[in-house]
C-alpha positions as CSV (number, residue, x, y, z in Angstrom):
1,M,28.7,-26.7,-9.1
2,A,27.2,-26.5,-12.5
3,T,26.0,-23.2,-13.9
4,R,22.6,-23.4,-15.7
5,T,21.5,-20.4,-17.8
6,I,17.8,-19.8,-18.1
7,G,16.7,-17.7,-21.1
8,I,13.7,-15.5,-20.0
9,I,11.5,-13.5,-22.4
10,L,10.4,-10.3,-20.8
11,N,7.4,-9.0,-22.7
12,G,6.3,-5.5,-22.0
13,A,9.8,-4.7,-20.9
14,T,9.5,-0.9,-21.4
15,G,6.7,-0.6,-18.8
16,R,7.6,0.6,-15.3
17,I,6.6,-2.7,-13.5
18,C,8.8,-4.9,-15.8
19,S,11.8,-2.5,-16.2
20,T,12.0,-1.5,-12.5
21,Q,10.5,-4.3,-10.4
22,H,11.1,-7.5,-12.4
23,L,14.3,-6.5,-14.1
24,Q,16.3,-4.0,-12.0
25,N,15.1,-5.2,-8.6
26,A,15.0,-8.9,-9.3
27,L,16.6,-10.6,-12.3
28,V,19.5,-8.3,-12.6
29,P,20.5,-8.6,-8.9
30,I,20.3,-12.4,-9.2
31,R,22.4,-12.4,-12.3
32,D,24.9,-9.9,-10.9
33,E,25.3,-11.9,-7.7
34,G,26.3,-15.0,-9.7
35,G,23.0,-16.7,-9.9
36,L,20.5,-18.5,-7.6
37,I,21.7,-21.6,-5.9
38,V,19.2,-24.5,-6.5
39,G,20.4,-27.7,-5.3
40,D,23.7,-28.5,-7.1
41,D,23.1,-25.8,-9.8
42,R,23.8,-22.2,-10.0
43,V,20.9,-20.8,-11.9
44,V,21.7,-17.6,-13.9
45,P,18.8,-15.8,-15.7
46,R,19.5,-14.4,-19.2
47,P,16.7,-11.9,-20.1
48,V,15.7,-10.8,-23.6
49,L,13.7,-7.6,-23.6
50,V,10.6,-7.4,-25.8
51,G,8.4,-4.4,-26.4
52,R,7.2,-1.9,-29.1
53,G,9.8,0.9,-28.7
54,A,13.3,0.1,-30.0
55,D,14.9,3.1,-28.6
56,R,13.5,2.6,-25.1
57,L,14.4,-1.1,-25.2
58,A,18.0,-0.3,-26.2
59,E,18.3,2.2,-23.4
60,I,17.0,-0.3,-20.8
61,A,19.2,-3.0,-22.1
62,A,22.3,-0.8,-22.1
63,A,21.6,0.4,-18.5
64,H,21.5,-3.2,-17.2
65,G,24.2,-4.9,-19.3
66,I,21.7,-6.9,-21.4
67,A,22.7,-8.0,-24.8
68,D,19.3,-9.2,-26.1
69,W,16.3,-7.1,-27.0
70,T,13.7,-7.1,-29.8
71,T,10.4,-5.7,-31.0
72,D,9.6,-9.1,-32.7
73,L,7.9,-11.4,-30.2
74,D,7.3,-14.1,-32.7
75,A,11.0,-14.4,-33.5
76,V,12.0,-14.8,-29.8
77,L,9.2,-17.2,-29.1
78,A,10.7,-19.4,-31.8
79,D,14.2,-19.3,-30.3
80,P,15.0,-22.4,-28.2
81,A,17.6,-20.4,-26.2
82,F,14.7,-18.8,-24.3
83,S,12.6,-21.4,-22.4
84,V,10.5,-19.1,-20.2
85,M,7.9,-16.4,-21.2
86,F,7.1,-13.6,-18.7
87,D,4.3,-11.2,-19.5
88,A,3.9,-7.6,-18.1
89,G,2.3,-6.2,-21.1
90,V,-1.3,-4.7,-21.5
91,T,-3.8,-6.7,-19.4
92,G,-6.2,-6.9,-22.4
93,H,-3.5,-8.7,-24.5
94,R,-2.3,-11.0,-21.8
95,G,-4.4,-14.1,-22.6
96,A,-3.5,-14.1,-26.3
97,V,0.3,-13.5,-25.6
98,L,0.5,-16.3,-23.0
99,G,-1.5,-18.6,-25.3
100,R,1.1,-18.0,-28.1
101,A,3.9,-18.8,-25.6
102,I,2.3,-22.0,-24.4
103,A,1.9,-23.0,-28.0
104,A,5.6,-22.4,-28.5
105,G,6.4,-24.7,-25.6
106,K,7.5,-22.0,-23.2
107,H,7.1,-22.2,-19.4
108,I,5.1,-19.1,-18.3
109,Y,5.3,-16.6,-15.5
110,S,2.8,-13.8,-15.5
111,E,1.9,-10.4,-14.0
112,K,-1.6,-10.1,-12.6
113,P,-4.2,-10.6,-13.7
114,V,-3.1,-13.6,-15.6
115,A,-6.0,-13.4,-17.9
116,A,-9.1,-11.2,-18.5
117,S,-11.5,-13.7,-17.2
118,V,-11.6,-17.0,-15.2
119,A,-12.6,-18.9,-18.4
120,E,-9.6,-17.6,-20.3
121,G,-7.3,-18.3,-17.3
122,L,-8.7,-21.9,-17.1
123,A,-7.9,-22.4,-20.8
124,L,-4.4,-21.2,-20.3
125,L,-4.0,-23.5,-17.3
126,R,-5.2,-26.6,-19.1
127,A,-3.1,-25.9,-22.2
128,A,0.0,-25.4,-20.0
129,E,-0.5,-28.6,-18.1
130,A,-1.4,-30.6,-21.1
131,R,2.1,-29.7,-22.5
132,G,3.8,-30.4,-19.2
133,L,4.9,-26.7,-18.8
134,K,5.7,-25.0,-15.5
135,H,3.7,-21.9,-14.7
136,G,3.6,-19.2,-12.1
137,A,1.8,-16.0,-11.2
138,V,3.1,-12.8,-9.6
139,E,1.7,-12.4,-6.1
140,D,4.0,-10.0,-4.6
141,K,2.1,-7.8,-2.1
142,L,2.1,-10.5,0.7
143,Y,5.9,-10.2,0.8
144,L,5.9,-6.6,1.7
145,P,7.4,-6.1,5.2
146,G,4.1,-4.8,6.9
147,L,2.1,-7.7,5.5
148,Q,4.7,-10.2,6.3
149,E,4.4,-9.2,9.9
150,L,0.7,-9.4,9.8
151,A,0.8,-12.8,8.3
152,R,3.3,-14.0,10.9
153,L,1.0,-12.8,13.6
154,A,-1.9,-14.7,12.1
155,R,0.1,-17.9,11.8
156,G,1.2,-17.6,15.4
157,G,-2.4,-17.3,16.8
158,F,-1.8,-13.7,18.0
159,F,-5.4,-12.6,17.1
160,G,-7.3,-15.5,18.7
161,R,-10.4,-16.1,16.6
162,I,-10.5,-13.6,13.7
163,I,-13.7,-11.6,13.9
164,G,-13.2,-9.0,11.2
165,F,-11.0,-7.0,8.9
166,R,-10.7,-3.8,7.0
167,L,-8.5,-3.3,3.8
168,E,-8.2,0.3,2.5
169,F,-6.1,1.2,-0.6
170,G,-5.7,4.0,-3.0
171,W,-4.8,7.6,-3.8
172,W,-5.6,10.5,-6.1
173,V,-4.9,9.8,-9.8
174,F,-4.9,13.2,-11.8
175,D,-7.1,13.3,-14.8
176,G,-4.3,14.6,-17.0
177,V,-5.7,18.1,-17.5
178,D,-3.9,20.2,-14.9
179,E,-1.4,17.5,-13.7
180,P,-0.1,14.5,-15.6
181,C,-2.0,11.2,-15.0
182,Q,0.1,8.8,-13.0
183,R,-1.4,5.7,-14.7
184,P,-1.5,4.7,-18.3
185,S,-4.8,5.4,-20.2
186,W,-5.5,1.8,-20.9
187,N,-6.1,1.3,-17.2
188,Y,-9.3,3.3,-17.7
189,Q,-10.6,1.6,-20.8
190,R,-12.4,-1.7,-21.0
191,A,-10.9,-2.6,-24.3
192,G,-7.4,-2.5,-22.8
193,G,-8.3,-4.6,-19.8
194,G,-8.7,-1.7,-17.5
195,G,-10.8,-1.2,-14.3
196,L,-9.8,-0.9,-10.7
197,I,-11.4,-4.2,-9.6
198,L,-9.6,-6.2,-12.3
199,D,-6.3,-4.5,-11.7
200,M,-6.2,-4.7,-7.8
201,Y,-8.6,-7.3,-6.6
202,P,-6.4,-10.2,-7.9
203,H,-3.9,-8.9,-5.3
204,W,-6.5,-8.6,-2.5
205,R,-7.5,-12.3,-3.0
206,Y,-4.1,-13.8,-2.1
207,V,-3.5,-11.0,0.6
208,L,-6.8,-11.8,2.3
209,E,-6.5,-15.6,2.0
210,G,-2.9,-15.5,3.1
211,V,-3.7,-13.7,6.3
212,V,-7.3,-14.1,7.4
213,G,-8.6,-17.1,5.7
214,R,-10.5,-18.4,2.7
215,I,-13.1,-16.2,1.1
216,G,-16.6,-17.5,1.1
217,R,-18.8,-14.9,-0.7
218,V,-18.8,-11.2,-1.7
219,V,-21.1,-8.4,-2.5
220,S,-19.7,-5.3,-4.2
221,A,-20.5,-1.8,-5.5
222,A,-18.4,0.4,-7.8
223,S,-18.4,3.8,-9.5
224,T,-16.5,6.0,-11.9
225,A,-15.5,9.2,-10.1
226,T,-13.6,10.7,-13.0
227,P,-15.6,10.1,-16.2
228,V,-13.3,11.9,-18.7
229,R,-9.5,11.9,-18.7
230,V,-6.6,13.0,-21.0
231,D,-4.4,10.3,-22.5
232,E,-0.7,10.2,-23.3
233,R,-1.2,12.2,-26.6
234,G,-3.2,14.9,-24.9
235,Q,-6.5,13.6,-26.3
236,R,-9.6,13.5,-24.1
237,Y,-11.3,10.2,-23.8
238,A,-14.3,8.7,-21.9
239,V,-13.6,6.3,-19.0
240,D,-15.8,3.2,-19.2
241,V,-14.5,1.3,-16.2
242,E,-14.7,1.8,-12.4
243,D,-12.1,3.7,-10.5
244,T,-13.7,3.3,-7.0
245,S,-15.1,0.2,-5.3
246,V,-16.5,-1.0,-2.0
247,T,-16.8,-4.7,-1.3
248,L,-18.2,-6.7,1.7
249,I,-16.5,-10.1,2.1
250,E,-17.6,-13.0,4.2
251,L,-15.0,-15.6,5.0
252,E,-15.7,-19.3,5.1
253,S,-15.1,-18.9,8.9
254,G,-18.0,-16.6,9.1
255,A,-15.9,-13.4,9.8
256,C,-16.8,-10.4,7.7
257,G,-14.7,-7.5,6.5
258,T,-14.5,-4.7,4.0
259,V,-12.3,-3.8,1.1
260,L,-12.3,-0.1,0.0
261,S,-10.2,0.8,-3.0
262,S,-10.1,4.0,-5.0
263,W,-8.0,5.9,-7.6
264,A,-10.1,9.0,-6.5
265,T,-9.3,9.5,-2.8
266,R,-7.1,11.8,-1.0
267,V,-4.9,9.9,1.6
268,R,-5.3,10.6,5.3
269,R,-4.3,7.4,6.8
270,D,-1.1,5.7,7.8
271,D,-0.1,4.6,4.4
272,L,-1.4,4.2,0.8
273,F,-2.4,0.7,1.8
274,T,-3.6,-0.3,5.3
275,F,-5.0,-3.7,6.4
276,Q,-6.5,-4.0,9.9
277,V,-7.3,-7.5,11.4
278,D,-9.4,-7.7,14.5
279,G,-9.5,-10.9,16.7
280,S,-11.0,-12.0,20.0
281,K,-7.6,-11.5,21.7
282,A,-6.0,-8.7,19.8
283,S,-5.8,-6.5,16.7
284,A,-3.1,-5.4,14.3
285,V,-2.9,-3.0,11.5
286,A,-0.3,-3.0,8.7
287,G,0.8,-0.6,6.0
288,L,3.2,-1.4,3.3
289,H,6.2,-1.4,5.5
290,R,5.1,-1.0,9.1
291,C,2.8,-3.0,11.5
292,W,1.1,-2.0,14.9
293,T,-0.6,-4.3,17.4
294,Q,-3.0,-3.8,20.3
295,T,-4.1,-6.6,22.7
296,N,-7.2,-6.6,24.9
297,A,-5.2,-5.4,27.9
298,Q,-4.0,-2.3,25.9
299,I,-7.5,-1.1,24.8
300,P,-8.3,2.3,26.2
301,G,-11.7,2.5,28.1
302,T,-14.3,4.0,25.9
303,S,-17.9,4.0,27.2
304,H,-19.5,6.9,25.6
305,V,-19.4,9.9,23.1
306,N,-19.6,13.4,24.5
307,V,-21.3,15.5,21.8
308,A,-20.5,18.7,23.6
309,T,-16.8,18.2,24.4
310,D,-14.0,16.3,22.7
311,I,-12.8,13.8,25.4
312,G,-9.2,14.1,24.1
313,A,-8.5,10.4,23.7
314,D,-5.4,9.5,21.7
315,Y,-6.6,6.3,20.0
316,R,-3.1,5.7,18.5
317,A,-1.2,5.8,21.7
318,A,-2.2,2.3,22.9
319,W,-0.6,0.6,19.8
320,D,2.8,-1.0,19.8
321,E,4.9,-1.0,16.6
322,V,6.3,-4.4,15.6
323,V,10.0,-3.7,15.0
324,R,11.9,-6.3,13.0
325,P,15.3,-5.4,11.6
326,G,15.8,-5.3,7.8
327,P,17.0,-5.2,5.2
328,H,13.8,-6.7,3.7
329,R,14.1,-8.6,0.4
330,N,12.3,-7.3,-2.6
331,P,8.9,-9.0,-3.1
332,Y,9.3,-9.4,-6.8
333,R,12.7,-11.0,-6.3
334,I,11.1,-13.5,-3.8
335,G,8.6,-14.4,-6.5
336,W,11.2,-14.9,-9.2
337,E,13.4,-17.1,-6.9
338,S,10.4,-19.2,-6.1
339,F,9.5,-19.6,-9.7
340,L,13.1,-20.5,-10.8
341,R,13.4,-23.1,-8.0
342,H,10.1,-24.6,-9.2
343,L,11.3,-24.5,-12.8
344,V,14.7,-26.1,-12.1
345,A,14.0,-28.5,-9.2
346,G,10.3,-28.8,-9.1
347,S,10.0,-27.2,-5.8
348,P,6.5,-26.5,-4.6
349,I,5.0,-23.2,-5.7
350,E,1.9,-21.6,-4.1
351,A,1.6,-18.8,-6.7
352,D,1.0,-21.0,-9.8
353,L,-1.4,-20.3,-12.6
354,A,-4.2,-22.0,-10.7
355,A,-3.7,-19.4,-7.9
356,G,-3.7,-16.8,-10.5
357,V,-7.1,-18.0,-11.8
358,R,-8.5,-17.8,-8.2
359,D,-7.1,-14.2,-8.0
360,I,-9.2,-13.3,-11.1
361,A,-12.2,-15.1,-9.6
362,L,-12.5,-12.5,-6.8
363,A,-12.7,-9.7,-9.4
364,E,-15.1,-11.7,-11.5
365,A,-17.3,-12.4,-8.4
366,C,-17.4,-8.7,-7.6
367,Y,-18.5,-7.8,-11.2
368,R,-21.1,-10.6,-11.1
369,S,-22.4,-9.3,-7.7
370,M,-23.0,-5.9,-9.2
371,A,-24.6,-7.2,-12.4
372,E,-27.0,-9.6,-10.5
373,D,-27.4,-7.4,-7.4
374,K,-26.7,-10.2,-4.9
375,W,-24.0,-12.1,-2.9
376,V,-21.8,-14.3,-5.1
377,A,-19.8,-17.3,-3.7
378,L,-16.2,-17.3,-4.9
379,D,-16.3,-21.1,-5.4
380,D,-19.3,-20.7,-7.7
381,V,-16.9,-18.6,-10.0
382,V,-14.0,-21.0,-10.0
383,Q,-14.6,-24.6,-11.1
384,P,-13.9,-27.1,-8.3
385,S,-11.1,-28.7,-10.3
386,V,-8.9,-25.7,-9.9
387,R,-6.7,-25.8,-6.9
388,A,-5.5,-22.8,-5.1
């Protein structure tokens, strides 16, 4: 069996998502286990870390036994030893960074959103395909244990006809005054590519379409709950993007559901993320790691509301937890293995750049809905030539 080394540029390597999820939990384990078997080849990733802070880059590289790191992106883009470019840097710079990588002849794999707009994403897609380059987008959430169970139930017809759904996500992000903010300041500034909808709705697109069906149209509202924050330098700044959103979604099947997302909510539900699907035969609700089901035969009889006395019903009691033994594989590793198989052997990949463009389209449709005060069809945002 031949060993094939793939040089991978990791841009934004000092950020938590890249250093922890993509490097520590995905690429380093693949390397340390001797590589990924693809046909007759053993594919071994060789990362080079790219970022702005030399000291932090050196620290991360030493912790993971990585020899290569640099603060000079142009230099590594010119190095033929590295054929893949992965970007996890600031969203507002992503389109330009990926464009430079494509111009340098690099295959690309990108965090979400893959661009700041559908138009920018389409330009990247066309440029990559014109040069015959492979491309992929990170779509990790559907591989979380709870959502894997939910998707498995949907594929098996457990729900019958899907009639509705409800996705809720978020927690309280401190403003940085009394407690440190848990998110970088660029997330709250339009110039940096911030905004809850642009950040999270690209995830919700593939989650929704991967479980309940293709999205038809949306209508959305959003607000800014915390208008002033304190940045990493202790300076106050004005927030000019949304941190809370509510969206009504109609599927092409006719089923309707809601998406509620907020960085300004205090959690009192089963998990930071919950996704309930209701069908004609049964319902299920999943968190990040667990999933519960209820069939029509298990539904407790509810015929009235007693305004004077609590009837004492335990509405959680008639749900069964789906128990499936682990261990579960890291979602980011699943994505990398899929991309590497696609790169080396041409294996099919669902999460390509075209899918990443459709992810952005959901966010863009929501923004357009608010600007125009109307329902917006997702296919009106994405050109028909884009496959997803």
